[in-house]
N, C-alpha and C positions, 0 to 999 in steps of 0.2 A: 407606554400605555399610561394614560392619565385616568385616575379614578376620582369620582366626585363624592363617593360615600366614605365614611370613616373606616379605618382598619379594624378588623375584628381579630382578637388574639386567637391563635390556633393551638390545638393540643401539641404537646411536646413530641409525640410520636411522629407527627407530620414533619416537624423540623428535622428529627433524626433521620427520617427516610430521605429527605432532600439532601442532607449532608452526606448520607451514604451514596446517593446517586452522583453527587459531585465528586466524591473520592474515587468512584469507579469510572468516572468520565463517561457516564451513560449518554447515549444519543437516542433521540426518538421524538415522539410527539407529546405535546402538553396541551390539554384542552382546559379552558378556563372561561369564567364569566368575563366578557369584555364590555358589557354595557347592560342596559335594561333588557333582561331576558334574551341576551345575545351571547352565543357561545363562540369563543375565538379559538384559534389553533395556532400553535407555534411549533416549529421543528428545529432541533438543534441539540447541542451537547451542553449539559449542565456544567457551568464553570464556577458559579459563585452564589452565595446567599448573602445578600447585601441589605443592611438596614438604612433606610432613607428617613432622616428625622422628620417627624410630623406626618409621614405617609405610611410607614410600616416596613415589613420584611419582603424582599423581592428575590425570586429565583432569577438568576441571570444566565442566559444562553449565549453560546459562542457567536451567534448572529447578531447579538445586540439586544434581543428581546429581554424585557424585564417584566416579570409577571408577579403580581402581589400574591403571596402564598395563601391568603385566605380566600382567593378567587379560583384556586386550582381545583378542577373537577377530577381530572386524572393526569398523572405524570408518568410517562413511559409505561403505561398499562397498570399503574398502581393507583388506588383511590387517594384523592386529595381531600383537603379540608372542606371544600365546597361540594363534595359529592352528594351529601344528603339533601342539600338544597336543590341540586340538579335533579335528583331522583324524585323528590317531592313535586317539582315543577313538571317533570315528564309524566307523572302519574295523575295529574289533576283531572284529565279527561276520564280516567277510570273511576273517579269518585262521584261524578255527576250521574243523575238518573236519565238524562236526555229526554225528559218529558214522559218517562214511563211512570205510571202511578205505582205507589207502594202497595 
């Protein structure tokens, strides 16, 4: 996966959770931002947390997928660093008045 935007540092708790999932050999789905307002999905076993110089930290799955950790929405059913951005995006329609006067 190639990203055009810069890497945003994530809270240490997300890195700890990723490392715990790697240690457990967890298999499942990872949902992530794959592009402008596009959600991607990858399925596999967490095998590594790899730093690519100039690009950021990546979760590596056994199928070869490399997902930048600041783009992870959910990982194996657990909230990722990009969940708040996803939640905000999903709730945008709820914030408009749809032409209803105040």
